[in-house]
All heavy atoms as an XYZ file, in Angstrom:
988
protein
N    -245.718     19.605     59.308
C    -246.807     19.409     58.438
C    -247.355     20.772     57.954
O    -247.757     20.899     56.791
C    -247.943     18.671     59.155
C    -247.679     17.159     59.299
S    -248.956     16.253     60.123
C    -250.300     16.437     59.006
N    -247.342     21.741     58.874
C    -247.823     23.058     58.493
C    -246.977     23.672     57.373
O    -247.442     24.233     56.437
C    -247.909     24.019     59.712
C    -248.548     25.348     59.403
C    -248.769     26.158     60.647
O    -247.746     26.683     61.208
O    -249.932     26.240     61.087
N    -245.650     23.530     57.545
C    -244.723     24.072     56.491
C    -244.990     23.417     55.155
O    -244.944     24.066     54.112
C    -243.278     23.875     56.951
N    -245.237     22.107     55.151
C    -245.532     21.396     53.923
C    -246.849     21.908     53.319
O    -246.972     22.042     52.076
C    -245.604     19.875     54.125
C    -244.234     19.276     54.362
C    -244.287     17.751     54.500
O    -245.173     17.165     53.867
O    -243.475     17.227     55.227
N    -247.819     22.196     54.171
C    -249.106     22.721     53.678
C    -248.873     24.082     53.015
O    -249.421     24.385     51.907
C    -250.117     22.855     54.795
N    -248.082     24.926     53.637
C    -247.764     26.238     53.038
C    -247.100     26.104     51.725
O    -247.449     26.788     50.735
C    -246.954     27.071     54.029
C    -246.409     28.361     53.371
C    -247.749     27.482     55.287
N    -246.094     25.205     51.678
C    -245.409     24.991     50.400
C    -246.328     24.476     49.302
O    -246.235     24.841     48.117
C    -244.248     24.052     50.597
C    -243.043     24.596     51.431
C    -242.045     23.539     51.666
C    -242.448     25.809     50.769
N    -247.270     23.591     49.695
C    -248.243     23.081     48.731
C    -249.139     24.170     48.202
O    -249.483     24.205     47.004
N    -249.568     25.093     49.072
C    -250.421     26.206     48.701
C    -249.650     27.141     47.757
O    -250.176     27.563     46.721
C    -250.946     26.955     49.919
C    -251.900     26.018     50.702
C    -251.654     28.240     49.541
C    -252.123     26.477     52.143
N    -248.420     27.416     48.066
C    -247.571     28.271     47.198
C    -247.396     27.590     45.846
O    -247.433     28.250     44.795
C    -246.210     28.586     47.866
C    -246.452     29.512     49.061
C    -245.231     29.211     46.880
C    -245.220     29.759     49.944
N    -247.186     26.307     45.846
C    -247.033     25.539     44.566
C    -248.277     25.728     43.720
O    -248.140     25.954     42.493
C    -246.734     24.097     44.852
C    -246.408     23.308     43.633
C    -245.072     23.755     43.079
C    -244.599     22.826     41.970
N    -243.413     23.347     41.285
N    -249.465     25.595     44.292
C    -250.700     25.806     43.518
C    -250.754     27.218     42.941
O    -251.186     27.372     41.785
C    -251.900     25.569     44.433
C    -252.275     24.147     44.757
C    -253.477     24.093     45.654
C    -252.473     23.304     43.524
N    -250.297     28.188     43.688
C    -250.255     29.564     43.177
C    -249.252     29.659     42.017
O    -249.542     30.270     40.994
C    -249.901     30.534     44.283
C    -249.616     31.912     43.792
C    -250.481     32.790     43.192
C    -248.357     32.570     43.828
N    -249.834     33.967     42.862
C    -248.509     33.850     43.245
C    -247.115     32.230     44.334
C    -247.488     34.756     43.127
C    -246.045     33.124     44.191
C    -246.250     34.408     43.598
N    -248.106     29.069     42.159
C    -247.082     29.081     41.103
C    -247.610     28.440     39.832
O    -247.231     28.809     38.733
C    -245.791     28.425     41.584
C    -245.037     29.271     42.603
C    -243.864     28.513     43.208
O    -243.792     27.278     43.207
O    -242.959     29.225     43.728
N    -248.438     27.385     39.981
C    -249.025     26.725     38.839
C    -250.275     27.454     38.299
O    -250.949     26.926     37.415
C    -249.390     25.303     39.261
C    -248.264     24.338     39.567
C    -248.775     23.030     40.183
C    -247.413     24.117     38.327
N    -250.566     28.584     38.902
C    -251.709     29.431     38.516
C    -253.037     28.772     38.812
O    -254.066     29.055     38.130
C    -251.627     29.901     37.060
C    -250.319     30.484     36.610
C    -249.700     31.440     37.582
N    -250.106     32.853     37.389
C    -249.949     33.749     38.301
N    -249.481     33.401     39.511
N    -250.272     35.007     38.117
N    -253.076     27.896     39.771
C    -254.357     27.257     40.153
C    -254.992     28.025     41.303
O    -256.162     27.726     41.687
C    -254.105     25.822     40.545
C    -253.658     25.001     39.333
C    -253.338     23.576     39.714
O    -253.579     23.081     40.834
N    -252.773     22.838     38.753
N    -254.307     28.937     41.884
C    -254.826     29.861     42.921
C    -254.366     31.250     42.564
O    -253.330     31.457     41.941
C    -254.216     29.541     44.312
C    -254.666     28.287     44.984
C    -253.866     28.152     46.328
C    -256.124     28.275     45.301
N    -255.119     32.237     42.993
C    -254.645     33.640     42.914
C    -254.234     34.096     44.297
O    -254.878     33.736     45.289
C    -255.791     34.513     42.387
C    -256.093     34.276     40.950
C    -257.059     35.229     40.351
O    -257.429     36.209     41.037
O    -257.504     35.043     39.220
N    -253.216     34.907     44.327
C    -252.719     35.437     45.579
C    -253.066     36.909     45.670
O    -252.815     37.660     44.757
C    -251.198     35.262     45.672
C    -250.503     35.630     46.958
C    -251.011     34.795     48.117
C    -249.008     35.464     46.809
N    -253.683     37.270     46.808
C    -254.110     38.647     47.066
C    -253.199     39.206     48.172
O    -252.934     38.506     49.157
C    -255.557     38.712     47.513
C    -255.956     40.152     47.847
C    -256.488     38.132     46.431
N    -252.705     40.403     47.954
C    -251.895     41.087     48.978
C    -252.510     42.469     49.202
O    -253.312     42.933     48.470
C    -250.447     41.169     48.555
N    -251.980     43.097     50.271
C    -252.527     44.409     50.639
C    -251.428     45.334     51.050
O    -250.305     44.915     51.324
C    -253.537     44.223     51.773
O    -252.833     43.829     52.942
N    -251.849     46.604     51.141
C    -250.910     47.628     51.598
C    -250.405     47.301     53.011
O    -249.233     47.520     53.307
C    -251.659     48.971     51.600
C    -250.815     50.107     51.127
C    -251.653     51.389     50.952
O    -252.874     51.416     51.235
N    -251.003     52.396     50.488
N    -251.291     46.762     53.831
C    -250.897     46.435     55.214
C    -249.846     45.285     55.208
O    -248.909     45.300     56.025
C    -252.076     46.071     56.054
O    -252.850     45.078     55.531
N    -250.002     44.363     54.293
C    -249.034     43.250     54.190
C    -247.675     43.764     53.710
O    -246.608     43.373     54.220
C    -249.559     42.140     53.304
C    -248.732     40.872     53.227
C    -248.593     40.256     54.587
C    -249.442     39.892     52.305
N    -247.705     44.675     52.763
C    -246.499     45.266     52.250
C    -245.773     46.047     53.390
O    -244.569     45.957     53.550
C    -246.754     46.185     51.097
C    -245.599     46.901     50.419
C    -244.528     45.887     49.904
C    -246.067     47.813     49.300
N    -246.545     46.840     54.138
C    -245.985     47.567     55.295
C    -245.313     46.601     56.258
O    -244.185     46.772     56.669
C    -247.078     48.382     55.980
C    -246.611     49.011     57.248
C    -245.913     50.174     57.260
C    -246.897     48.433     58.512
C    -245.466     50.765     58.451
C    -246.459     48.967     59.652
C    -245.760     50.165     59.647
N    -246.026     45.555     56.631
C    -245.481     44.594     57.582
C    -244.234     43.893     57.050
O    -243.239     43.699     57.793
C    -246.580     43.553     57.945
C    -246.227     42.710     59.136
C    -247.410     41.907     59.615
O    -247.975     41.140     58.779
O    -247.756     41.965     60.787
N    -244.245     43.563     55.764
C    -243.056     42.924     55.151
C    -241.840     43.802     55.269
O    -240.730     43.361     55.515
C    -243.374     42.503     53.722
N    -242.072     45.101     55.038
C    -240.939     46.020     55.086
C    -240.384     46.219     56.491
O    -239.257     46.709     56.620
C    -241.335     47.377     54.488
C    -241.246     47.373     52.969
O    -240.190     47.002     52.421
N    -242.322     47.743     52.297
N    -241.155     45.879     57.500
C    -240.712     45.980     58.894
C    -239.879     44.760     59.353
O    -239.265     44.825     60.416
C    -241.921     46.137     59.816
C    -242.823     47.296     59.510
C    -242.085     48.611     59.438
O    -241.397     48.995     60.366
N    -242.262     49.342     58.315
N    -239.851     43.754     58.542
C    -239.151     42.526     58.903
C    -237.630     42.773     58.979
O    -237.045     43.260     58.038
C    -239.431     41.414     57.866
C    -239.064     40.039     58.367
O    -238.088     39.862     59.077
N    -239.807     39.078     57.947
N    -237.057     42.449     60.106
C    -235.567     42.674     60.321
C    -234.737     41.519     59.818
O    -233.520     41.639     59.751
C    -235.294     42.941     61.799
O    -235.763     41.815     62.565
C    -236.005     44.190     62.277
N    -235.361     40.374     59.475
C    -234.624     39.249     58.934
C    -234.492     39.494     57.418
O    -235.486     39.413     56.663
C    -235.369     37.930     59.202
C    -234.667     36.759     58.634
O    -234.199     36.712     57.516
N    -234.615     35.676     59.458
N    -233.274     39.755     56.931
C    -233.116     40.140     55.483
C    -233.542     39.050     54.514
O    -234.099     39.371     53.427
C    -231.625     40.468     55.356
C    -230.955     39.913     56.602
C    -232.003     39.751     57.658
N    -233.341     37.812     54.839
C    -233.767     36.702     53.944
C    -235.267     36.627     53.882
O    -235.829     36.586     52.747
C    -233.147     35.351     54.455
C    -233.672     34.209     53.583
C    -231.612     35.428     54.385
N    -235.940     36.642     55.003
C    -237.391     36.579     54.991
C    -238.002     37.828     54.309
O    -238.972     37.705     53.558
C    -237.948     36.449     56.390
C    -237.726     35.106     56.984
C    -238.397     35.010     58.374
N    -238.134     33.689     58.933
C    -238.441     33.395     60.163
N    -239.060     34.231     60.940
N    -238.178     32.198     60.640
N    -237.418     38.954     54.634
C    -237.915     40.220     54.025
C    -237.783     40.191     52.514
O    -238.704     40.482     51.786
C    -237.103     41.401     54.571
C    -237.556     42.743     54.040
C    -236.798     43.874     54.690
C    -237.259     45.221     54.186
N    -236.555     46.325     54.898
N    -236.639     39.793     52.023
C    -236.389     39.707     50.588
C    -237.340     38.765     49.916
O    -237.955     39.017     48.880
C    -234.923     39.309     50.338
O    -234.717     39.123     48.963
N    -237.545     37.565     50.515
C    -238.416     36.549     49.945
C    -239.852     37.031     49.890
O    -240.576     36.947     48.855
C    -238.330     35.232     50.769
C    -239.224     34.155     50.213
C    -238.949     33.485     49.026
C    -240.327     33.781     50.908
C    -239.757     32.501     48.538
C    -241.213     32.788     50.404
C    -240.897     32.169     49.214
O    -241.718     31.187     48.712
N    -240.302     37.649     50.982
C    -241.651     38.142     51.064
C    -241.888     39.257     50.077
O    -242.881     39.239     49.356
C    -241.986     38.659     52.511
O    -241.763     37.650     53.409
C    -243.381     39.153     52.636
N    -240.973     40.177     49.942
C    -241.113     41.269     48.968
C    -241.073     40.758     47.546
O    -241.801     41.292     46.674
C    -240.059     42.333     49.211
C    -240.168     43.119     50.543
C    -238.986     44.037     50.705
C    -241.504     43.873     50.595
N    -240.316     39.723     47.302
C    -240.243     39.110     45.971
C    -241.628     38.505     45.598
O    -242.144     38.700     44.517
C    -239.188     38.026     45.913
C    -239.046     37.386     44.568
C    -237.965     36.301     44.598
O    -236.936     36.465     45.274
O    -238.181     35.239     43.960
N    -242.236     37.842     46.565
C    -243.570     37.272     46.354
C    -244.597     38.352     46.157
O    -245.446     38.273     45.231
C    -243.999     36.360     47.563
C    -243.104     35.134     47.693
C    -245.454     35.947     47.468
C    -243.326     34.067     46.662
N    -244.530     39.393     46.943
C    -245.514     40.492     46.858
C    -245.484     41.195     45.481
O    -246.438     41.790     45.058
C    -245.329     41.508     47.985
C    -245.690     40.955     49.408
C    -245.386     41.997     50.458
C    -247.135     40.544     49.430
N    -244.335     41.190     44.836
C    -244.226     41.780     43.489
C    -244.954     40.999     42.441
O    -245.266     41.493     41.374
C    -242.756     41.914     43.081
C    -242.021     42.983     43.851
C    -240.552     43.001     43.491
O    -240.104     42.325     42.595
N    -239.786     43.849     44.165
N    -245.291     39.710     42.790
C    -245.922     38.818     41.811
C    -247.394     38.526     42.059
O    -247.965     37.705     41.385
C    -245.157     37.497     41.765
C    -243.682     37.647     41.432
C    -242.995     36.296     41.551
C    -241.501     36.425     41.311
N    -240.867     35.132     41.546
N    -247.984     39.182     43.042
C    -249.360     38.864     43.436
C    -250.297     39.161     42.260
O    -250.045     39.916     41.379
C    -249.816     39.613     44.693
C    -248.955     39.241     45.914
C    -249.840     41.106     44.482
N    -251.448     38.463     42.331
C    -252.459     38.625     41.284
C    -253.348     39.828     41.537
O    -253.878     40.406     40.556
C    -253.354     37.324     41.239
C    -252.511     36.143     40.939
O    -252.041     36.036     39.828
O    -252.357     35.278     41.860
N    -253.526     40.201     42.748
C    -254.366     41.356     43.114
C    -253.747     42.055     44.318
O    -253.367     41.437     45.291
C    -255.785     40.877     43.405
C    -256.756     41.948     43.678
C    -258.184     41.452     43.968
O    -258.418     40.257     44.041
N    -259.085     42.338     44.211
N    -253.677     43.358     44.234
C    -253.162     44.158     45.321
C    -254.261     45.109     45.796
O    -254.850     45.825     45.019
C    -251.928     44.989     44.905
C    -251.217     45.623     46.059
C    -250.270     44.960     46.742
C    -251.535     46.971     46.388
C    -249.629     45.543     47.842
C    -250.884     47.553     47.468
C    -249.939     46.869     48.196
N    -254.543     45.077     47.137
C    -255.602     45.867     47.679
C    -254.998     47.098     48.418
O    -254.219     46.890     49.365
C    -256.418     44.992     48.703
C    -256.963     43.788     48.019
C    -257.559     45.821     49.321
C    -257.904     44.034     46.854
N    -255.400     48.246     47.971
C    -255.043     49.489     48.692
C    -255.899     49.730     49.851
O    -257.062     49.307     49.877
C    -255.084     50.708     47.738
C    -254.011     50.652     46.660
O    -252.839     50.364     46.957
O    -254.350     50.918     45.498
N    -255.407     50.392     50.844
C    -256.177     50.769     52.040
C    -257.323     51.685     51.638
O    -257.150     52.538     50.823
C    -255.261     51.448     53.050
C    -255.724     51.588     54.453
C    -256.023     50.239     55.102
C    -254.705     52.345     55.277
N    -258.488     51.441     52.235
C    -259.670     52.256     51.905
C    -260.406     52.493     53.182
O    -260.166     51.899     54.220
C    -260.549     51.516     50.922
O    -261.135     50.403     51.560
N    -261.396     53.455     53.125
C    -262.204     53.723     54.303
C    -262.980     52.512     54.731
O    -263.135     52.208     55.924
C    -263.230     54.862     53.939
C    -262.527     56.213     53.821
O    -261.405     56.393     54.309
O    -263.114     57.114     53.240
N    -263.471     51.701     53.763
C    -264.197     50.483     54.079
C    -263.328     49.493     54.863
O    -263.766     48.868     55.829
C    -264.745     49.801     52.845
C    -265.929     50.508     52.263
C    -266.398     49.801     50.999
O    -265.660     49.625     50.023
N    -267.658     49.331     51.030
N    -262.086     49.331     54.424
C    -261.177     48.426     55.097
C    -260.874     48.944     56.524
O    -260.899     48.205     57.484
C    -259.851     48.255     54.273
C    -260.155     47.451     53.021
C    -258.791     47.589     55.114
C    -258.999     47.429     52.066
N    -260.611     50.218     56.603
C    -260.351     50.817     57.945
C    -261.558     50.672     58.892
O    -261.336     50.319     60.068
C    -259.937     52.293     57.809
C    -258.555     52.459     57.230
C    -258.127     53.929     57.121
O    -258.630     54.736     57.928
O    -257.301     54.222     56.295
N    -262.731     50.901     58.381
C    -263.925     50.737     59.225
C    -264.117     49.300     59.692
O    -264.393     49.063     60.861
C    -265.160     51.268     58.510
C    -265.143     52.756     58.285
O    -264.482     53.471     59.054
N    -265.877     53.219     57.309
N    -263.993     48.381     58.770
C    -264.165     46.967     59.168
C    -263.067     46.561     60.115
O    -263.281     45.833     61.072
C    -264.140     46.083     57.905
C    -264.345     44.634     58.219
C    -264.441     43.735     57.006
N    -265.772     43.768     56.482
C    -266.084     43.996     55.237
N    -265.199     44.189     54.347
N    -267.336     43.990     54.831
N    -261.853     47.003     59.878
C    -260.719     46.728     60.751
C    -260.954     47.231     62.171
O    -260.703     46.534     63.156
C    -259.442     47.366     60.191
O    -258.373     47.210     61.061
N    -261.502     48.434     62.300
C    -261.810     48.985     63.625
C    -262.808     48.055     64.379
O    -262.692     47.817     65.579
C    -262.391     50.381     63.542
C    -261.329     51.452     63.365
C    -261.888     52.827     63.466
N    -261.076     53.723     62.702
C    -261.344     54.153     61.481
N    -262.432     53.799     60.840
N    -260.501     54.962     60.876
N    -263.801     47.562     63.662
C    -264.785     46.641     64.260
C    -264.104     45.394     64.785
O    -264.402     44.869     65.832
C    -265.899     46.336     63.302
C    -266.813     47.473     62.963
C    -267.856     47.108     61.915
C    -268.647     48.359     61.592
N    -269.628     48.133     60.496
N    -263.188     44.858     63.980
C    -262.442     43.671     64.392
C    -261.602     43.960     65.628
O    -261.496     43.113     66.530
C    -261.616     43.128     63.246
C    -262.378     42.529     62.092
C    -261.795     42.395     60.852
C    -263.706     42.083     62.252
C    -262.488     41.840     59.801
C    -264.416     41.568     61.164
C    -263.794     41.423     59.921
N    -260.951     45.074     65.644
C    -260.144     45.481     66.828
C    -261.029     45.582     68.062
O    -260.654     45.083     69.104
C    -259.391     46.782     66.561
C    -258.794     47.380     67.831
C    -258.316     46.602     65.520
N    -262.225     46.143     67.885
C    -263.156     46.232     69.003
C    -263.555     44.862     69.523
O    -263.997     44.702     70.705
C    -264.396     47.010     68.632
C    -264.140     48.497     68.432
O    -263.079     48.958     68.854
O    -264.989     49.170     67.819
N    -263.416     43.802     68.677
C    -263.754     42.461     69.011
C    -262.533     41.676     69.508
O    -262.570     40.435     69.598
C    -264.435     41.776     67.883
C    -265.763     42.503     67.499
S    -266.513     41.829     66.016
C    -267.540     40.587     66.727
N    -261.417     42.339     69.689
C    -260.247     41.682     70.246
C    -259.133     41.279     69.324
O    -258.206     40.649     69.704
N    -259.301     41.664     68.030
C    -258.206     41.320     67.058
C    -257.156     42.393     67.040
O    -257.473     43.562     67.154
C    -258.860     41.133     65.661
C    -257.829     40.901     64.620
C    -259.936     40.076     65.655
N    -255.903     42.003     66.950
C    -254.790     42.972     66.903
C    -254.987     43.857     65.641
O    -255.446     43.401     64.606
C    -253.455     42.273     66.817
C    -253.116     41.536     68.099
C    -251.763     40.843     67.939
C    -251.436     40.017     69.165
N    -250.166     39.281     68.953
N    -254.557     45.115     65.749
C    -254.799     46.079     64.637
C    -254.249     45.575     63.254
O    -254.917     45.659     62.251
C    -254.110     47.365     65.081
C    -254.193     47.271     66.604
C    -254.013     45.833     66.918
N    -253.010     45.085     63.212
C    -252.433     44.673     61.942
C    -253.162     43.455     61.420
O    -253.464     43.370     60.225
C    -250.940     44.424     62.064
C    -250.238     44.259     60.735
S    -250.430     45.665     59.540
C    -249.383     46.858     60.273
N    -253.489     42.528     62.283
C    -254.248     41.342     61.881
C    -255.607     41.756     61.312
O    -256.099     41.239     60.315
C    -254.413     40.392     63.001
C    -253.111     39.665     63.460
O    -252.173     39.658     62.642
O    -253.096     39.205     64.585
N    -256.212     42.707     61.958
C    -257.558     43.155     61.493
C    -257.454     43.812     60.141
O    -258.359     43.666     59.334
C    -258.147     44.138     62.530
O    -257.527     45.342     62.549
N    -256.385     44.522     59.860
C    -256.215     45.131     58.513
C    -256.044     44.060     57.440
O    -256.609     44.149     56.364
C    -255.074     46.096     58.518
C    -255.300     47.432     59.117
C    -253.996     48.195     59.318
C    -256.278     48.293     58.304
N    -255.250     43.031     57.756
C    -255.029     41.944     56.813
C    -256.363     41.270     56.475
O    -256.738     41.055     55.281
C    -254.103     40.876     57.375
C    -252.706     41.334     57.600
N    -252.017     42.093     56.658
C    -251.809     41.142     58.597
C    -250.821     42.343     57.117
N    -250.652     41.788     58.302
N    -257.148     40.940     57.515
C    -258.400     40.256     57.319
C    -259.418     41.120     56.622
O    -260.094     40.677     55.631
C    -258.959     39.780     58.642
C    -260.268     38.943     58.600
C    -260.135     37.745     57.690
C    -260.649     38.498     60.015
N    -259.516     42.388     57.009
C    -260.476     43.313     56.328
C    -260.071     43.509     54.869
O    -260.982     43.636     54.023
C    -260.447     44.653     57.093
N    -258.814     43.525     54.544
C    -258.365     43.668     53.146
C    -258.801     42.435     52.347
O    -259.212     42.559     51.188
C    -256.846     43.838     53.083
O    -256.479     45.029     53.718
N    -258.641     41.243     52.918
C    -259.041     40.020     52.229
C    -260.555     39.993     51.936
O    -260.987     39.629     50.854
C    -258.647     38.778     53.059
N    -261.298     40.450     52.924
C    -262.787     40.487     52.776
C    -263.131     41.507     51.654
O    -263.995     41.235     50.812
C    -263.454     40.802     54.091
C    -263.218     39.658     55.078
C    -264.942     41.080     53.879
C    -263.591     40.021     56.498
N    -262.513     42.645     51.687
C    -262.748     43.674     50.676
C    -262.406     43.142     49.268
O    -263.114     43.475     48.294
C    -261.944     44.912     50.988
C    -262.171     46.067     50.036
C    -263.521     46.698     50.170
O    -264.201     46.517     51.223
O    -263.938     47.322     49.168
N    -261.390     42.312     49.191
C    -261.000     41.752     47.903
C    -261.937     40.596     47.511
O    -261.790     40.059     46.401
C    -259.559     41.243     47.983
N    -262.852     40.218     48.392
C    -263.724     39.097     48.162
C    -262.942     37.779     47.919
O    -263.308     36.948     47.101
C    -264.691     39.341     47.034
C    -265.668     40.493     47.306
C    -266.597     40.743     46.157
C    -267.609     41.789     46.426
N    -267.262     43.015     47.058
N    -261.869     37.671     48.686
C    -261.076     36.488     48.647
C    -261.841     35.303     49.172
O    -262.618     35.393     50.072
C    -259.787     36.627     49.506
N    -261.679     34.171     48.516
C    -262.336     32.963     48.944
C    -261.786     32.488     50.294
O    -262.539     32.011     51.134
C    -262.149     31.815     47.951
C    -262.871     32.080     46.617
O    -263.978     32.730     46.648
O    -262.335     31.675     45.598
N    -260.473     32.623     50.455
C    -259.778     32.112     51.654
C    -258.858     33.135     52.225
O    -258.219     33.878     51.508
C    -259.008     30.829     51.313
C    -259.756     29.793     50.600
C    -259.457     29.510     49.280
C    -260.777     29.080     51.189
C    -260.139     28.499     48.571
C    -261.485     28.061     50.550
C    -261.164     27.798     49.214
O    -261.870     26.870     48.541
N    -258.719     33.086     53.518
C    -257.703     33.851     54.275
C    -256.965     32.818     55.103
O    -257.568     32.045     55.872
C    -258.353     34.894     55.166
C    -257.374     35.734     55.953
C    -256.840     36.883     55.403
C    -256.944     35.303     57.198
C    -255.862     37.631     56.109
C    -256.036     36.046     57.923
C    -255.495     37.192     57.384
N    -255.646     32.750     54.953
C    -254.872     31.756     55.627
C    -253.894     32.395     56.575
O    -253.197     33.342     56.218
C    -254.114     30.945     54.562
S    -253.214     29.515     55.213
N    -253.874     31.893     57.850
C    -252.966     32.396     58.805
C    -252.314     31.280     59.616
O    -252.986     30.242     59.888
C    -253.641     33.411     59.787
O    -252.680     33.897     60.737
C    -254.825     32.800     60.511
N    -251.108     31.456     60.032
C    -250.396     30.501     60.908
C    -250.531     30.870     62.384
O    -250.123     30.150     63.253
C    -248.878     30.479     60.546
S    -248.560     29.854     58.875
N    -251.070     32.031     62.646
C    -251.214     32.564     63.988
C    -252.462     31.933     64.639
O    -253.609     32.323     64.342
C    -251.365     34.108     63.934
C    -251.434     34.767     65.289
O    -251.918     34.129     66.235
O    -251.069     35.949     65.371
N    -252.268     30.963     65.540
C    -253.336     30.223     66.161
C    -254.278     31.099     66.977
O    -255.506     30.921     66.962
C    -252.801     29.129     67.050
C    -252.106     28.005     66.267
O    -252.441     27.781     65.091
O    -251.190     27.346     66.856
N    -253.745     32.061     67.672
C    -254.605     32.944     68.471
C    -255.503     33.798     67.536
O    -256.674     33.917     67.786
C    -253.724     33.882     69.324
C    -254.516     34.771     70.249
C    -253.577     35.554     71.214
N    -254.383     36.456     71.964
C    -254.141     37.743     72.048
N    -253.110     38.274     71.430
N    -254.942     38.525     72.741
N    -254.895     34.367     66.527
C    -255.683     35.134     65.540
C    -256.719     34.253     64.845
O    -257.864     34.637     64.666
C    -254.737     35.782     64.533
C    -255.398     36.508     63.403
C    -256.524     37.282     63.614
C    -254.862     36.444     62.161
C    -257.130     37.941     62.541
C    -255.446     37.118     61.098
C    -256.583     37.851     61.309
N    -256.308     33.073     64.478
C    -257.178     32.154     63.772
C    -258.431     31.854     64.631
O    -259.577     31.909     64.126
C    -256.455     30.819     63.508
C    -257.243     29.728     62.804
C    -257.557     30.117     61.384
C    -256.420     28.426     62.821
N    -258.240     31.603     65.872
C    -259.332     31.302     66.814
C    -260.309     32.521     66.878
O    -261.524     32.348     66.773
C    -258.804     30.994     68.201
C    -259.787     30.532     69.178
C    -259.200     30.146     70.488
C    -260.212     29.734     71.529
N    -259.618     29.422     72.804
N    -259.790     33.698     66.991
C    -260.650     34.874     67.048
C    -261.320     35.165     65.694
O    -262.515     35.453     65.650
C    -259.824     36.096     67.415
C    -259.422     36.142     68.860
C    -258.764     37.480     69.231
N    -258.148     37.429     70.549
C    -258.831     37.757     71.670
N    -260.082     38.152     71.609
N    -258.204     37.714     72.832
N    -260.585     35.053     64.589
C    -261.111     35.312     63.307
C    -262.263     34.402     62.937
O    -263.224     34.761     62.225
C    -260.001     35.251     62.236
N    -262.183     33.146     63.390
C    -263.269     32.209     63.106
C    -264.576     32.567     63.776
O    -265.624     32.057     63.381
C    -262.825     30.783     63.475
C    -261.815     30.242     62.486
C    -261.508     28.776     62.785
C    -260.555     28.213     61.736
N    -261.094     27.073     61.047
N    -264.529     33.439     64.713
C    -265.743     33.896     65.442
C    -266.370     35.128     64.763
O    -267.452     35.556     65.152
C    -265.468     34.228     66.910
C    -264.885     33.062     67.724
C    -264.503     33.570     69.109
C    -265.924     31.970     67.861
N    -265.688     35.705     63.781
C    -266.120     36.947     63.164
C    -266.916     36.668     61.882
O    -266.787     35.609     61.271
C    -264.931     37.794     62.784
C    -263.982     38.174     63.934
C    -262.734     38.876     63.390
C    -264.651     39.057     64.920
N    -267.712     37.679     61.468
C    -268.390     37.591     60.167
C    -267.360     37.992     59.143
O    -267.045     39.198     59.000
C    -269.565     38.511     60.157
C    -270.292     38.565     58.818
O    -269.999     37.710     57.954
O    -271.130     39.423     58.636
N    -266.893     37.044     58.364
C    -265.843     37.312     57.362
C    -266.410     37.002     55.957
O    -265.610     36.922     55.011
C    -264.601     36.496     57.632
O    -264.908     35.081     57.573
C    -263.980     36.843     58.956
N    -267.694     36.861     55.796
C    -268.254     36.517     54.471
C    -267.815     37.548     53.458
O    -267.804     38.771     53.778
C    -269.755     36.465     54.563
C    -270.273     35.248     55.280
C    -269.927     33.918     54.578
O    -269.900     33.905     53.341
O    -269.637     32.980     55.264
N    -267.402     37.175     52.287
C    -267.459     35.821     51.707
C    -266.188     35.008     51.956
O    -266.045     33.950     51.392
C    -267.615     36.099     50.208
C    -266.766     37.356     50.030
C    -266.956     38.189     51.316
N    -265.294     35.529     52.770
C    -263.991     34.927     52.953
C    -263.998     33.918     54.110
O    -264.454     34.230     55.186
C    -262.975     36.029     53.239
O    -263.018     36.996     52.215
C    -261.551     35.519     53.376
N    -263.468     32.737     53.848
C    -263.320     31.716     54.877
C    -261.920     31.776     55.437
O    -260.944     31.897     54.723
C    -263.563     30.303     54.278
C    -264.964     30.143     53.712
C    -265.076     28.758     53.079
C    -266.428     28.597     52.356
N    -266.477     27.318     51.600
N    -261.825     31.640     56.759
C    -260.545     31.723     57.473
C    -260.057     30.327     57.818
O    -260.777     29.534     58.392
C    -260.721     32.565     58.765
C    -259.378     32.658     59.448
C    -261.211     33.970     58.423
N    -258.793     30.066     57.429
C    -258.251     28.703     57.613
C    -256.809     28.828     58.120
O    -256.092     29.779     57.821
C    -258.188     27.921     56.333
C    -259.496     27.476     55.760
C    -259.990     27.953     54.577
C    -260.252     26.564     56.496
C    -261.207     27.488     54.054
C    -261.488     26.112     55.982
C    -261.911     26.576     54.759
N    -256.333     27.772     58.821
C    -254.923     27.537     59.014
C    -254.367     26.928     57.712
O    -255.167     26.482     56.918
C    -254.729     26.573     60.181
O    -255.120     25.255     59.798
N    -253.063     26.913     57.582
C    -252.511     26.248     56.380
C    -252.941     24.789     56.223
O    -253.251     24.347     55.122
C    -250.992     26.363     56.566
C    -250.855     27.599     57.413
C    -252.046     27.561     58.332
N    -252.954     24.040     57.343
C    -253.412     22.632     57.253
C    -254.903     22.551     56.814
O    -255.242     21.683     56.013
C    -253.200     21.955     58.606
C    -251.753     21.708     58.982
C    -251.679     21.164     60.413
C    -251.112     20.715     58.005
N    -255.710     23.377     57.366
C    -257.142     23.370     57.026
C    -257.351     23.758     55.562
O    -258.164     23.123     54.853
C    -257.924     24.334     57.905
C    -258.019     23.893     59.343
C    -258.603     25.026     60.223
O    -258.381     26.236     59.917
O    -259.167     24.675     61.271
N    -256.569     24.716     55.073
C    -256.688     25.149     53.700
C    -256.187     24.043     52.768
O    -256.809     23.792     51.710
C    -255.919     26.449     53.440
C    -256.056     27.038     52.048
C    -257.496     27.190     51.582
C    -255.320     28.350     51.923
N    -255.140     23.368     53.158
C    -254.610     22.273     52.333
C    -255.696     21.201     52.208
O    -255.896     20.635     51.103
C    -253.327     21.724     52.942
N    -256.394     20.905     53.296
C    -257.455     19.897     53.238
C    -258.564     20.415     52.344
O    -259.127     19.633     51.550
C    -257.997     19.620     54.647
C    -257.064     18.789     55.545
C    -257.625     18.727     56.971
C    -256.897     17.383     54.982
N    -258.939     21.656     52.480
C    -259.993     22.271     51.669
C    -259.663     22.169     50.167
O    -260.521     21.955     49.351
C    -260.177     23.728     52.110
C    -261.191     24.496     51.274
C    -262.657     24.223     51.653
O    -262.904     23.533     52.645
O    -263.563     24.709     50.907
N    -258.410     22.362     49.849
C    -257.934     22.322     48.485
C    -257.570     20.933     48.020
O    -257.019     20.806     46.901
C    -256.731     23.269     48.292
C    -257.053     24.739     48.606
C    -255.747     25.563     48.606
C    -258.101     25.328     47.658
N    -257.751     19.943     48.869
C    -257.378     18.562     48.553
C    -255.934     18.340     48.167
O    -255.603     17.641     47.241
C    -258.284     17.983     47.448
C    -259.709     17.950     47.853
O    -260.045     17.479     48.915
N    -260.598     18.457     46.983
N    -255.032     18.988     48.945
C    -253.604     18.856     48.700
C    -253.088     17.536     49.305
O    -253.511     17.060     50.290
C    -252.809     19.991     49.293
C    -253.005     21.329     48.591
C    -252.195     22.400     49.290
C    -252.576     21.267     47.169
């Protein structure tokens, strides 16, 4: 069900009903992927994003606060970048990260799992 939710979200983006935001930290992480198929697919998507967020002092500072609250450094950069972009939604498949992120102040960005986001978007 989660995979179907992700595909539905991607389909909305392809239909231009959603905007996709990516960040320097996401690009870095994608380039570290050792699976060539996943790496290629991810990099292809990242070339088509609607908004790209460069690392900034504000992102780094917010990220450090999240790390101090128990979030992994890379996850904290992803979330801080989304907040900086004023993204409506941040979607993650990582259940542990999701649980922690929901306890943080992420305004204006709401944190969802793919299934939760699909419900929010009435997919």
